[in-house]
C-alpha positions as CSV (number, residue, x, y, z in Angstrom):
1,M,-8.5,-35.2,-16.3
2,T,-9.6,-34.9,-12.2
3,E,-12.7,-32.7,-11.9
4,L,-12.5,-29.3,-9.7
5,M,-13.4,-29.4,-6.3
6,S,-15.9,-27.5,-4.8
7,N,-14.5,-24.8,-2.6
8,R,-15.6,-26.6,1.0
9,E,-13.7,-29.4,-0.2
10,L,-10.4,-28.0,-1.5
11,R,-10.6,-25.7,1.7
12,Q,-10.6,-29.7,3.4
13,C,-8.2,-31.2,1.3
14,A,-5.8,-28.4,1.7
15,R,-5.7,-28.1,6.0
16,Q,-4.9,-31.2,5.5
17,S,-2.3,-30.5,3.0
18,I,-1.4,-28.0,5.1
19,A,-1.1,-30.2,8.3
20,L,1.4,-32.1,7.0
21,R,3.9,-29.6,6.4
22,L,4.0,-28.0,9.4
23,R,4.9,-31.1,10.9
24,S,7.7,-31.3,8.3
25,D,11.4,-30.1,10.2
26,A,12.1,-28.1,7.0
27,Q,11.8,-24.1,8.2
28,A,11.2,-23.2,4.4
29,W,9.4,-19.5,4.0
30,P,7.1,-19.3,4.4
31,R,5.5,-21.8,6.9
32,F,2.1,-22.4,7.6
33,G,0.3,-21.1,11.3
34,R,2.9,-18.5,11.4
35,D,3.6,-16.5,7.9
36,I,0.7,-17.4,5.8
37,T,-3.1,-18.4,6.5
38,L,-5.8,-20.1,4.5
39,A,-8.2,-17.8,4.6
40,D,-12.1,-19.2,4.9
41,E,-13.7,-18.3,1.6
42,D,-16.7,-19.8,-0.5
43,G,-14.8,-19.3,-4.0
44,P,-15.2,-20.9,-7.3
45,D,-14.2,-24.5,-7.7
46,G,-10.8,-25.2,-7.3
47,S,-9.7,-22.0,-5.9
48,L,-8.4,-21.0,-2.7
49,L,-8.0,-17.4,-0.8
50,F,-4.9,-17.5,1.3
51,A,-3.8,-14.3,3.8
52,C,-0.5,-13.2,4.9
53,H,1.1,-10.0,6.1
54,T,4.5,-8.1,4.9
55,D,7.2,-7.1,7.4
56,P,10.4,-5.0,6.8
57,S,12.5,-8.9,6.5
58,M,10.8,-9.2,3.4
59,S,12.1,-5.9,1.8
60,N,13.9,-5.2,-0.9
61,P,16.6,-2.1,-1.7
62,L,13.7,-0.2,-2.3
63,G,11.7,-0.4,0.8
64,I,9.2,-2.8,-1.1
65,V,8.7,-6.3,-1.0
66,H,11.4,-8.8,-2.6
67,G,10.3,-10.2,-6.2
68,G,11.8,-13.3,-4.6
69,V,9.3,-13.6,-1.2
70,T,6.6,-12.8,-3.6
71,A,7.4,-15.2,-6.2
72,S,7.6,-17.9,-3.0
73,L,4.2,-17.7,-1.3
74,L,2.5,-16.9,-4.9
75,D,4.2,-20.7,-6.2
76,T,4.0,-22.1,-1.7
77,C,0.0,-21.2,-2.1
78,M,0.0,-22.4,-6.0
79,G,1.4,-26.1,-5.0
80,V,-0.5,-26.3,-1.6
81,T,-3.8,-25.5,-4.3
82,C,-2.2,-28.7,-6.4
83,S,-1.5,-30.5,-3.3
84,A,-5.0,-30.8,-2.3
85,Q,-6.8,-31.0,-5.2
86,C,-5.0,-34.2,-7.1
87,G,-4.6,-35.7,-3.2
88,R,-0.9,-36.0,-3.1
89,A,1.3,-34.8,-0.5
90,A,3.7,-32.8,-2.7
91,T,4.0,-31.7,-5.4
92,P,6.8,-30.2,-7.3
93,T,7.1,-26.8,-9.8
94,V,7.9,-27.6,-13.5
95,T,8.1,-24.7,-14.5
96,M,6.1,-20.7,-12.8
97,T,5.5,-17.1,-14.1
98,V,5.4,-14.6,-11.9
99,N,4.2,-11.4,-13.4
100,Y,4.7,-8.0,-11.0
101,V,2.3,-5.9,-11.6
102,R,2.8,-3.2,-8.9
103,P,5.0,-2.6,-5.8
104,V,4.1,-5.4,-2.9
105,P,4.3,-2.6,-0.2
106,L,5.8,-3.6,3.3
107,D,2.9,-3.9,6.6
108,A,-0.1,-4.8,4.6
109,E,-2.8,-7.5,4.9
110,L,-1.8,-9.2,1.5
111,R,-4.0,-12.4,-0.3
112,V,-3.4,-14.8,-2.4
113,R,-6.3,-16.1,-4.5
114,T,-5.3,-19.1,-6.5
115,R,-6.8,-21.0,-9.3
116,T,-6.9,-24.5,-10.7
117,V,-7.0,-24.5,-14.6
118,R,-6.5,-28.3,-14.8
119,I,-5.4,-31.0,-13.1
120,G,-3.9,-33.9,-15.6
121,R,-3.2,-37.0,-15.2
122,T,0.9,-36.2,-14.3
123,T,1.4,-31.6,-14.2
124,G,-1.5,-29.9,-12.8
125,Q,-2.1,-26.3,-14.0
126,L,-2.5,-22.2,-12.2
127,S,-2.3,-19.2,-11.5
128,A,-2.8,-16.8,-8.8
129,E,-2.5,-13.5,-8.1
130,A,-1.6,-10.9,-5.4
131,F,-3.8,-7.8,-4.1
132,L,-4.2,-6.6,-0.9
133,A,-6.9,-7.9,1.7
134,D,-8.4,-3.9,1.9
135,S,-8.1,-3.7,-1.8
136,P,-9.3,-7.2,-3.9
137,A,-9.4,-5.2,-7.9
138,L,-6.2,-3.7,-7.5
139,I,-3.7,-6.5,-8.4
140,L,-0.1,-6.2,-6.9
141,A,0.7,-9.9,-9.1
142,T,0.3,-12.3,-10.9
143,A,0.9,-15.8,-11.4
144,T,1.1,-18.9,-13.4
145,G,2.2,-22.1,-12.9
146,V,3.1,-25.8,-13.7
147,Y,3.5,-28.7,-10.9
148,A,4.2,-32.3,-10.5
149,I,1.8,-34.7,-10.0
150,R,4.0,-37.8,-9.1
151,R,1.1,-40.9,-8.7
């Protein structure tokens, strides 16, 4: 098992991982720097904070953020955290579970906090929670995921 990086070290590695993604021609959502950013926060070792603004293009027929958009956001944030923690350019998702606790509103400042649960030799286990920037105690969605580490 790999030791968890300090929050500062992990943010530095995440910036490098994000820079690699930005050089890619892939147009997948979310795009770093445009749709999502890495926030500066001194959290616990192995954790990162991301920021995203929700907009009408993310809407479902009920007028809230589509669950697939929420899942993609949580997955991307956990994947970047795993990549940064283990020093790999990509860590594909093996499995992910999302729990939708409350509706995610449109035109809102959303935050996603990730936490590294465990980094092993071949997989990383992570968790994430989404909340509004102005209401961090009000959790909107949670996720856990297992990510493949290709050595």
